[in-house]
N, C-alpha and C positions, 0 to 999 in steps of 0.2 A: 620283414626286413625293419616298418616299419615300427613292428610293434616289442623287435628288437631292442631298438632304439630308445624308444619311449620307454621299456621299463629298467633299463640302466641307468636313465635318468629318475625314473621314478627312486628306486634303489637307492641309489646316491645322496635325493635327498631323504628317501627316509635315516641313512645312517647317518646326515649331518642334525636331527632332529634327535635321533638314539644322544650323537658326543653332546649335541646339546644339552640333555638333559640329564648323560653325569656329571657335566660341568654345573649346570643349577645345583644339584646336590654332590655334589664333593669338593663346590670350591667357600671358601670361609669368609670372604667378605663379599659385602654388595653388590660391589662397583660390578668386579670379578662374575657375578651370579650376572648379573643385568649387559653383560658382553656376552658372557654363553648364551644369554636368552634372546640377545638383538641376529647373532648369529644365525640362533635358530630359525628367528621367522621368514629374517630375510634372504640368508642364504638357499636351505632346507627347503619353506614354500617353496622361489623360484626355480627349482631344480623339480623339482614336485608339478607343480604349474606347465613346466617346458612338457615335459612329460607327459602330461593330460595336452598340451597344444599337439602335439604329434599328432598325439592318435583319434583331436575332433571331428566332425565330420564336418562341418560345415563350416563359414566364416565369420557368423551368432556369436557362435561355441568359441573360437578361438581369442574374437573381441571380448567376450565376459572371461576369459580368463588375464588379458592383460590388464585388462578394469584388474581383477584382485591382487596381479602384482601388483599396476602402481597403487593400490589403499594399501598395501601392505607397504610398501614399502616408502611410504609418504606418512603412517599412521607409528610403523615400528620407533621410527628414532626420533620421535615427539614423546610417546610414551618412553622410552626408557631414558630419554632426558629430564623428564618431570619424578621418575622416580628417584633417579641420579641425584635431584635438587632437592626435595626429600626427605632424600640420607643426605644431604650436608648440612643440611639448616634443623633437622634433630638429632641428630649423631652428636653428642655432647668428646666421645675423643676421635671424631674425623679426623681436626689437625697433627692427634698425638703421629693416628695411623695413617693419614698422607704425609704429611712435612715432616714424620720425625720428631721434634719436637718431646 
């Protein structure tokens, strides 16, 4: 039973990764791509790691997975923000695209 629940979480996480990957390639604007990539990082990785935590052998494995989730949940928004800031500062057409001027 534990393996089935873990497989559901892992498969759901992989589906989120696939949707995020499609969003990265199909969306045209950088800010939309950042959003798709950030969703894949946080939600997809979270679901896969929860599935692995269910399969974990002992407390140390589960603690490592929790640390992995915490690291990605702290670093992914910061990285997305920095990429967005670089886009805003370097793109000459940013105001037209965002504000419609």
